[in-house]
C-alpha positions in Angstrom: -20.6 4.8 -100.3 -18.9 6.8 -103.0 -15.6 8.7 -103.3 -16.6 10.6 -106.6 -19.5 11.6 -109.3 -19.5 13.8 -112.0 -21.5 15.3 -114.1 -21.5 17.2 -117.4 -25.6 18.9 -116.5 -23.7 22.0 -115.3 -27.0 23.1 -114.5 -28.0 25.6 -111.6 -28.7 22.6 -108.6 -32.5 23.6 -108.3 -33.0 23.0 -111.3 -30.6 19.5 -112.2 -32.5 17.9 -109.4 -35.5 18.6 -110.2 -34.4 16.9 -113.8 -33.2 13.8 -112.1 -36.3 13.7 -110.1 -38.8 13.9 -112.9 -36.6 11.3 -114.4 -37.0 9.2 -111.8 -40.7 9.7 -111.0 -40.8 8.8 -115.3 -39.2 5.7 -114.7 -40.4 4.3 -110.7 -44.4 4.7 -113.2 -43.6 2.8 -115.3 -42.0 0.2 -113.6 -43.9 -2.9 -113.5 -42.8 -6.0 -111.0 -39.0 -4.5 -110.6 -37.1 -7.9 -110.7 -38.8 -9.5 -114.0 -37.9 -5.9 -115.5 -34.4 -6.2 -114.9 -34.4 -9.1 -116.6 -36.0 -8.4 -119.7 -33.5 -5.5 -119.7 -30.5 -8.0 -118.8 -30.8 -10.3 -121.6 -31.7 -8.0 -124.6 -29.2 -5.4 -123.3 -26.7 -6.5 -121.5 -23.6 -8.6 -122.9 -22.9 -10.6 -120.1 -26.2 -12.2 -119.7 -27.3 -12.8 -123.3 -27.8 -15.7 -124.8 -29.6 -16.9 -122.0 -27.7 -16.8 -118.5 -31.0 -18.1 -116.8 -34.0 -16.8 -117.4 -35.1 -16.0 -113.6 -33.1 -14.7 -110.5 -31.5 -18.1 -109.3 -30.9 -18.8 -112.9 -28.1 -15.7 -112.9 -24.4 -17.4 -112.4 -22.8 -15.5 -109.3 -20.4 -12.5 -110.0 -17.8 -11.4 -108.3 -15.6 -6.9 -108.4 -12.5 -9.1 -109.8 -14.9 -10.4 -113.0 -16.0 -6.6 -113.0 -12.5 -5.7 -113.7 -11.5 -8.6 -116.0 -14.7 -7.7 -118.0 -16.7 -4.6 -117.0 -17.4 -3.6 -120.4 -19.7 -7.0 -120.8 -22.0 -5.8 -117.0 -22.2 -2.2 -119.0 -26.1 -2.1 -121.5 -25.3 -1.6 -125.0 -25.4 2.3 -127.0 -25.7 3.2 -122.5 -23.4 6.9 -122.7 -23.9 6.9 -118.9 -25.1 10.7 -117.3 -22.7 10.2 -113.9 -19.8 8.1 -112.6 -19.9 6.7 -108.9 -17.0 5.8 -107.4 -16.1 2.8 -104.7 -14.0 3.7 -102.1 -11.5 1.1 -103.2 -11.6 -0.9 -98.8 -12.1 -3.8 -100.4 -9.0 -3.0 -102.7 -9.0 -1.6 -106.9 -11.3 1.3 -106.4 -14.2 0.7 -109.4 -15.8 2.7 -111.5 -19.6 2.4 -112.0 -22.3 4.5 -114.9 -25.3 5.5 -113.1 -28.3 7.2 -115.3 -30.3 10.0 -114.6 -32.9 8.4 -112.8 -30.2 6.2 -111.1 -28.2 8.7 -110.0 -31.5 10.6 -107.8 -32.6 6.9 -106.6 -28.8 6.8 -104.9 -28.2 10.7 -103.7 -32.4 11.7 -103.5 -34.6 8.7 -102.3 -32.5 7.1 -100.3 -33.9 9.7 -97.9 -37.4 9.6 -98.5 -37.2 5.6 -98.4 -35.0 6.5 -94.9 -37.9 8.5 -92.9 -40.3 6.9 -94.4 -38.8 3.5 -93.0 -37.7 5.7 -89.8 -42.1 6.9 -89.5 -40.5 10.5 -89.0 -43.0 12.7 -90.2 -43.1 14.7 -93.4 -44.5 18.2 -91.8 -40.2 18.2 -90.2 -38.9 18.9 -93.4 -39.5 22.2 -94.2 -38.7 24.3 -98.1 -34.9 26.6 -97.1 -34.0 24.9 -94.0 -31.5 21.7 -93.9 -33.3 18.6 -93.3 -29.7 16.0 -94.2 -26.7 17.3 -92.8 -23.7 14.4 -94.1 -20.9 15.7 -92.1 -17.6 14.4 -93.9 -13.5 13.8 -92.3 -12.9 13.6 -96.2 -10.2 16.1 -96.8 -11.5 15.4 -100.9 -14.5 16.5 -100.6 -16.2 19.8 -100.5 -19.4 21.2 -99.6 -22.6 21.5 -101.0 -25.7 22.2 -100.7 -29.1 20.8 -102.7 -32.8 20.9 -103.2 -34.6 17.5 -102.2 -37.4 17.4 -103.7 -39.6 14.4 -101.7 -38.3 15.9 -98.5 -40.4 19.5 -99.0 -38.1 20.0 -100.8 -36.0 20.8 -97.9 -32.3 21.4 -98.2 -29.4 18.3 -98.4 -26.0 20.0 -96.8 -22.4 18.0 -97.4 -19.9 19.8 -94.6 -16.8 20.3 -94.0 -14.8 18.7 -89.9 -11.7 21.2 -91.0 -13.5 24.6 -89.5 -12.2 25.1 -85.5 -14.7 23.1 -83.5 -16.0 25.9 -82.0 -16.8 27.8 -85.4 -18.7 23.8 -85.9 -20.5 24.3 -82.8 -21.7 27.9 -84.3 -22.9 25.7 -87.3 -24.7 22.7 -86.1 -26.2 25.5 -83.9 -27.4 27.4 -87.2 -28.6 24.6 -89.1 -30.0 23.0 -86.6 -29.9 20.2 -89.3 -33.2 17.7 -88.7 -31.5 14.4 -89.6 -27.4 14.5 -89.3 -25.9 12.0 -91.3 -22.6 10.1 -91.4 -20.3 7.0 -91.2 -19.7 6.5 -87.3 -16.9 7.6 -87.8 -17.4 11.3 -89.1 -20.0 11.7 -86.4 -18.7 10.4 -83.6 -15.4 12.6 -85.4 -18.5 16.0 -84.9 -19.1 14.9 -81.3 -15.6 14.5 -80.0 -14.6 17.9 -81.6 -17.9 19.3 -79.4 -17.1 18.2 -76.7 -13.8 18.9 -76.8 -14.5 23.3 -77.4 -16.7 22.5 -74.0 -19.9 21.9 -75.5 -21.4 19.4 -72.9 -24.9 19.2 -74.4 -25.8 20.4 -78.1 -28.9 23.1 -78.0 -30.0 21.3 -80.5 -31.2 18.2 -81.6 -31.6 16.0 -84.6 -34.2 14.6 -84.5 -32.7 11.1 -86.1 -29.3 10.2 -86.7 -28.3 8.1 -89.4 -25.1 6.3 -90.7 -24.2 3.7 -93.3 -20.5 3.2 -94.7 -19.0 0.9 -91.6 -20.0 -1.0 -88.6 -21.9 0.3 -86.6 -20.9 -0.7 -82.9 -23.0 -1.3 -80.4 -20.9 1.6 -78.4 -20.4 4.0 -80.7 -24.2 3.5 -81.2 -24.3 4.4 -77.5 -21.6 7.4 -77.9 -24.3 8.9 -80.6 -27.4 8.6 -79.2 -26.3 9.7 -75.7 -25.0 13.3 -77.3 -26.9 14.0 -79.9 -30.6 13.5 -77.8 -31.9 11.5 -80.6 -32.8 7.2 -82.4 -29.5 5.7 -84.7 -30.8 4.3 -87.6 -28.1 2.9 -89.8 -28.0 1.5 -93.6 -26.3 -1.1 -94.7 -25.8 0.5 -97.9 -22.6 0.4 -101.5 -21.8 2.2 -104.7 -22.7 -1.4 -106.1 -25.9 -1.9 -104.1 -27.5 1.2 -103.5 -29.4 1.8 -100.2 -29.8 -2.3 -99.8 -31.2 -1.8 -95.8 -31.9 -0.5 -92.7 -32.8 -0.2 -89.5 -35.8 1.1 -87.4 -35.1 3.5 -85.0 -32.5 2.0 -82.6 -34.0 -0.8 -83.4 -31.0 -4.1 -83.9 -33.0 -6.3 -87.5 -32.1 -4.1 -91.2 -35.4 -4.1 -93.0 -34.1 -5.1 -96.7 -35.5 -2.1 -99.7 -37.4 -4.5 -101.7 -38.0 -1.8 -104.8 -33.9 -1.5 -104.8 -33.2 -5.3 -103.8 -33.3 -8.5 -104.2 -30.5 -10.1 -101.4 -29.5 -13.8 -101.1 -26.6 -15.9 -99.0 -23.9 -17.7 -100.1 -22.5 -19.9 -97.7 -18.3 -20.9 -96.5 -18.7 -24.0 -99.0 -20.2 -21.4 -102.2 -24.1 -22.7 -102.5 -26.5 -19.8 -102.6 -29.9 -20.2 -101.0 -32.1 -17.8 -100.0 -32.2 -17.1 -96.7 -29.3 -18.5 -93.6 -26.0 -17.1 -92.7 -22.9 -16.4 -95.1 -21.8 -13.8 -97.6 -24.4 -11.5 -99.5 -25.1 -10.8 -102.6 -26.6 -8.6 -104.2 -29.4 -7.9 -107.5 -29.5 -4.0 -107.7 -33.1 -3.7 -109.5 -32.6 0.4 -109.9 -29.1 0.5 -112.2 -29.5 0.1 -115.5 -26.3 0.9 -117.6 -24.4 -0.5 -115.3 -26.2 -3.5 -113.9 -25.1 -6.2 -110.9 -27.2 -9.1 -110.3 -25.7 -12.1 -107.6 -22.7 -9.8 -106.6 -20.7 -10.8 -103.7 -21.0 -7.7 -101.6 -18.2 -9.4 -98.8 -20.5 -8.6 -96.3 -21.5 -11.5 -93.7 -25.3 -11.2 -92.5 -28.0 -13.8 -91.7 -30.7 -13.3 -94.4 -34.3 -14.2 -92.6 -36.5 -14.5 -96.3 -39.4 -12.5 -95.2 -42.4 -13.1 -93.1 -45.9 -12.4 -93.9 -45.7 -9.3 -95.1 -42.5 -10.6 -98.2 -40.0 -8.3 -95.9 -37.0 -9.7 -96.1 -35.0 -8.9 -93.4 -31.3 -9.2 -91.5 -31.2 -10.3 -88.2 -27.6 -10.0 -87.5 -25.5 -7.7 -89.8 -21.3 -8.5 -89.5 -20.6 -7.5 -92.9 -16.5 -7.2 -93.0 -15.7 -7.3 -89.3 -15.2 -10.8 -87.4 -17.8 -12.9 -85.5 -14.7 -13.7 -83.3 -11.1 -13.1 -82.6 -8.1 -15.4 -82.2 -6.1 -14.8 -80.0 -3.0 -17.2 -79.7 -3.7 -18.1 -76.3 -7.5 -19.1 -77.9 -10.8 -17.2 -79.5 -13.0 -15.0 -77.6 -16.6 -12.6 -79.5 -15.6 -9.6 -80.9 -19.3 -8.7 -79.1 -17.6 -9.3 -76.1 -14.8 -7.3 -76.8 -16.9 -4.7 -77.8 -18.7 -5.2 -74.6 -16.1 -5.1 -71.6 -13.5 -2.3 -74.0 -15.6 -0.1 -75.8 -17.9 1.8 -72.7 -15.2 2.8 -70.7 -14.6 6.0 -69.3 -12.1 8.7 -71.4 -12.3 5.7 -74.7 -13.0 7.2 -77.3 -12.4 4.2 -79.4 -10.2 1.2 -80.2 -8.6 -1.8 -82.4 -7.3 -5.4 -82.9 -5.1 -6.7 -84.7 -2.9 -10.1 -85.0 0.7 -8.5 -86.4 3.6 -10.6 -86.1 5.1 -9.7 -82.3 1.1 -11.1 -81.4 -1.4 -8.6 -80.2 -2.0 -4.9 -80.9 -4.7 -3.4 -78.5 -4.7 0.1 -80.4 -6.2 3.0 -78.5 -7.4 6.0 -78.8 -8.2 8.8 -75.9 -11.2 12.0 -75.4 -9.8 13.7 -74.0 -11.9 14.6 -71.0 -12.6 11.5 -69.0 -9.4 9.7 -66.9 -7.2 7.7 -68.8 -8.1 4.6 -69.5 -5.4 2.4 -69.3 -5.5 0.8 -67.2 -9.0 0.0 -67.7 -8.2 -1.6 -70.5 -4.8 -3.6 -69.9 -7.1 -4.9 -66.5 -10.3 -6.3 -68.7 -7.4 -7.7 -71.0 -5.6 -9.8 -67.9 -9.7 -11.0 -66.8 -10.6 -11.9 -70.8 -7.6 -13.5 -71.9 -4.4 -14.2 -68.7 -2.6 -15.6 -71.0 -1.6 -13.4 -73.9 0.4 -10.9 -74.7 -0.8 -7.7 -75.3 1.1 -5.0 -76.5 -0.8 -1.2 -76.1 -0.8 1.2 -78.3 -2.2 4.8 -77.4 -3.5 6.6 -81.1 -4.0 10.4 -81.7 -6.1 8.6 -83.9 -7.2 4.8 -85.0 -9.1 5.5 -88.6 -7.6 7.3 -91.3 -9.6 10.6 -92.1 -11.2 9.8 -94.9 -11.7 6.3 -94.5 -13.8 3.3 -93.3 -13.0 1.7 -89.6 -12.2 -1.6 -89.1 -11.7 -2.9 -85.6 -10.9 -6.2 -85.6 -8.5 -8.0 -88.1 
């Protein structure tokens, strides 16, 4: 979700986390209606919204990242001095820097896990002070290993683990850590799986209580690889720098439940109209941030939004994110799900990517180094699905760059 985070606090991690927890608890205890509180804050403190730019949420203008880059100071609360800064990954262009106060920082980095645990019905007795509650796996070279306490998970530990160590050392490390929740982008967890397999660990000696993915699309074949290898249910979360924790699935379910305490969602259709439900680009209103606000902000993610049933909870019946629903080859379109279903589960395949380039369609593929060579089967399936298409096949050592975001179709 972020690439950098800075703080001037300079405190011991336990003291810092306790202070952040108090800041979040104080805000939560004094929060009334979250939408009304946000609207009041916008009109009182945020320059862009002063002067009555909408007395209710649907009356506010739709905004996007380009506007924030051009007029970013207008979306910052007057007099605010952010205690923390997070930076977007820049996957859609130039990174965006967002300032957060202590309560918002706690919500994004710590309360996040409490909300996931509640949604997934993981018993609180799973966690113990001093044991690893959450291990975040990263292959991003710029990250460093950290350990922090999680007050809301019975002071279990959050540990960020780099995948730079030899595979044999990783196997010993995770056998020692035995985290209750194994967390990371799908690509990060797949890298861990592949490293362990190539080290001869065909079945881990430990099993997490839950797998948690976020930060890039989770395809059905990748979900099967992860749950099959680690032997644990999986929750996929939609989160972003601008929106925080937006929605997540229940274990191994396709539908995403929106965290109504965190955000409100709307959809923007291809014609530019905005609705409370339907298919289109998601607009997010972040109800947590106060130093820099995001209201009716275009996310770039496409989904089908259910406005809420009797329980009032918004849901995403489908989430494509920034992946297309269909891939347009020169000889005709084909559903992206069809390609994933037919190609992604082939033995010996670790990953694949389809790209349209000036030379035509390119199918990039990555072997797992364990099973049989998947290229003959790839060619056979593509010939069946697209018999008139001229496809170039490219074998890759890896497809998604270290620290990058997977983009399977494009």
